[in-house]
C-alpha positions, 0 to 999 in steps of 0.5 A, spaced: 838 534 042 836 527 044 830 524 041 827 517 044 822 514 041 820 509 046 822 502 049 825 499 042 828 506 040 835 508 041 837 515 043 840 519 038 844 525 039 844 530 034 850 535 035 850 541 031 856 546 031 856 553 028 862 557 026 857 563 025 858 570 028 854 571 035 847 574 032 847 568 027 849 563 032 842 565 036 838 564 030 841 558 027 840 554 034 833 556 035 831 555 028 835 548 027 831 546 034 825 548 031 826 545 024 828 538 028 822 538 032 818 539 026 821 534 022 821 529 028 814 530 030 811 526 025 815 520 027 815 520 034 809 517 037 806 516 044 811 516 050 816 519 046 821 524 048 825 530 046 831 532 051 835 538 049 841 540 052 841 547 055 847 550 060 848 553 066 850 559 062 842 560 060 841 562 067 847 565 070 852 570 067 858 565 066 865 569 063 864 571 056 859 566 053 853 571 052 852 568 045 852 561 047 848 563 053 843 566 049 842 560 045 841 556 051 836 561 054 832 560 047 832 552 048 829 553 055 823 557 052 822 553 046 822 547 051 816 549 054 812 551 047 814 544 044 812 541 051 805 544 050 804 543 043 806 535 043 803 534 050 796 532 047 800 526 043 804 524 049 810 526 047 814 529 053 819 535 052 825 537 057 832 539 057 838 538 061 842 544 063 849 542 065 854 546 069 861 545 068 863 538 066 870 535 065 870 535 057 874 539 052 869 544 052 871 546 059 879 547 057 880 552 063 879 547 068 885 543 066 889 549 070 889 549 078 887 556 077 881 554 073 879 548 077 879 552 084 875 557 081 870 552 078 870 548 085 869 555 088 862 556 085 860 549 086 856 547 092 858 539 091 865 542 091 867 538 085 867 538 077 862 535 074 863 528 069 859 527 063 856 521 066 853 526 071 849 529 065 848 522 062 844 519 068 839 525 068 838 524 060 837 517 061 832 518 067 828 523 063 828 518 057 825 513 062 818 511 064 820 513 071 820 521 068 813 520 065 810 525 069 816 531 067 815 535 061 816 542 059 822 543 064 829 544 064 833 540 069 840 543 072 845 538 073 850 543 075 853 541 082 849 546 085 853 552 081 851 559 083 846 557 089 
């Protein structure tokens, strides 16, 4: 989750990692998201933003990632509720849903077979880079996105169209 509290604030990336069995992962992810928003809403003012990280896995079956995908589906739903809850205070809430991005998490893209499979799913025929996601997060945190709230933006190169 990213928090952006206005022009003079910095973007804070809150990274949560879990080593729980699948059902507890889902509960932990949605519970932690709710707790963090409740704690931060007291200090976020008009024009602030909350930006969650979702995933392509929340809207398309991807391998054997059902527990992970469930947590991201929960994020997509919470974004809508948080946006409704905080909108009257001028706080926007959105999510970015990356597809396959060239990071350590996407270890399968390090093989020729993995790369071929991933590129075959992509309309843009390349594997996403971290800057592809960062640019969208920066946009959502900017005033240029002032009329966007309650949405999950796919950043996936047209995966699974």
